N, C-alpha and C positions, 0 to 999 in steps of 0.2 A: 898819608896826603900831607902834601906841602905847597902852602900857599906864599906865592912869590910876589912881589909887587913889580919888577922889572928882571929882566933878563936879555942878554944878548941872544943874537939867532945861533949861535954855534952850539952854546950853553943848551938851549931849546931842542936843537939839532941831536945833542949827546944824549938826552934824556930820548929822545925818539928812538935812535940805535940801541939802547939798551931796554928797548920794548915797553917803555913805559908812555900811559896815555896823559892825554893833558886835555884841560880845559879852560878856557877863557872867556871874557868878556869882552869885546870891543866895539865900541862906538854903540854901545847899549843892547847889542844882541849877545847871545850865551852861542860860542864853538866848541867842537869837543874835536879831537884827534883819538879814535878809537880802535880796538880790536874787537871785530865781532863776524864771529863764523870763520875765523882762520884768516881774515882777510883786513887792513887796515881801511879806514873811512874818516871822512873830515865832513862833519854836519854844523848846518846851522841850525840848533838845538830850537832856535825863536821861532823858524820858520818852519822847520822840518825838513829842510832838504838835507840830501846826502849823497856826496861822491865818494865812489868806490875808487880804492886808490890802487893798492898791491898787495900781495899775498904776506902772510905774517910774517915771515923771514927775510923778506925782502928789505933792509933796513935802511939798505942808503937810496934805494929806490924811493923808499917813502919820504925821506929827506927833501931828497931834489925835488919830488912832486909837491911837497908842504914848502919848501924854497919859492918856487914859481906861482903857487895858486894866489889868487889876488882877492881882496874883499873891498867893494866899491873901488875898484882900480888900483888899490894899494896891496903891491906883492906883501904875502905875510914875513919874508925876511925882513923888509924895509919898516912893517910895521913894527918889530922889536927892537931892529938894530940902530933905528931913528926916534926910537919911541914917538912914532906918529900916533893921533887920534888918543883916542881915550880907553887905555888899558886898565878898566878896573880890578880884574880878578885873572889869576893865573896858579891854577892847581895842577900840580902833578901828583899823578895817581900811581 
């Protein structure tokens, strides 16, 4: 596991394209992008919500879906590229 405090979205996307799972904390909530039962899921681990994204092997689809997902009205891409909000922890698994 690698813990990183700042990363731009393109680097974040490269980790996903290589099948790496990612966990991060943003504005006090824990989020994860994980492979579960051969599909990628985006989870807010704090409140238990899960969004099914795509099959495990669809890495480009995964990146595009993550790029467009929003947390509190802010795209995940912007959270990382513009260092918006309080990004406390980023773990690359």
